[in-house]
C-alpha positions as semicolon CSV with decimal commas, in nm:
position;residue;x (nm);y (nm);z (nm)
1;M;5,291;2,170;-8,257
2;A;5,370;2,488;-8,444
3;K;5,394;2,822;-8,269
4;G;5,208;2,978;-8,562
5;E;4,909;2,752;-8,506
6;I;4,889;2,854;-8,141
7;I;4,917;3,222;-8,227
8;G;4,649;3,187;-8,494
9;A;4,415;3,010;-8,255
10;I;4,460;3,279;-7,991
11;K;4,387;3,553;-8,244
12;L;4,079;3,367;-8,368
13;Y;3,945;3,308;-8,017
14;S;4,003;3,671;-7,923
15;D;3,912;3,861;-8,241
16;E;3,636;3,648;-8,387
17;M;3,489;3,464;-8,090
18;H;3,544;3,746;-7,837
19;L;3,665;3,508;-7,566
20;T;3,843;3,634;-7,256
21;P;4,207;3,548;-7,191
22;V;4,096;3,305;-6,919
23;E;3,866;3,124;-7,163
24;I;4,138;3,118;-7,428
25;T;4,385;2,972;-7,178
26;G;4,167;2,668;-7,118
27;K;4,104;2,615;-7,487
28;I;4,467;2,630;-7,600
29;M;4,583;2,418;-7,305
30;K;4,346;2,144;-7,415
31;R;4,393;2,182;-7,790
32;F;4,774;2,201;-7,788
33;C;4,849;2,001;-7,468
34;L;5,013;2,300;-7,303
35;E;5,086;2,360;-6,937
36;R;4,908;2,664;-6,791
37;E;5,231;2,865;-6,767
38;A;5,310;2,816;-7,137
39;A;4,954;2,900;-7,239
40;V;4,958;3,222;-7,037
41;K;5,290;3,325;-7,194
42;Y;5,154;3,271;-7,546
43;I;4,841;3,470;-7,469
44;A;5,039;3,754;-7,312
45;E;5,266;3,766;-7,617
46;V;4,985;3,763;-7,872
47;L;4,739;3,992;-7,694
48;G;5,000;4,221;-7,539
49;L;4,899;4,143;-7,182
50;Q;5,106;4,114;-6,868
51;P;5,137;3,750;-6,757
52;A;4,954;3,679;-6,432
């Protein structure tokens, strides 16, 4: 799993598909076999959000 792929997927889901961070979390957890905590950290980093 490459960090760049995860970042690209998050940007695609957000910018092109207009998904919410919660929706993106579920998608990247499933696609990249991530734990929720890791997924939330990636999303916060890419979208500039505060982790929940």
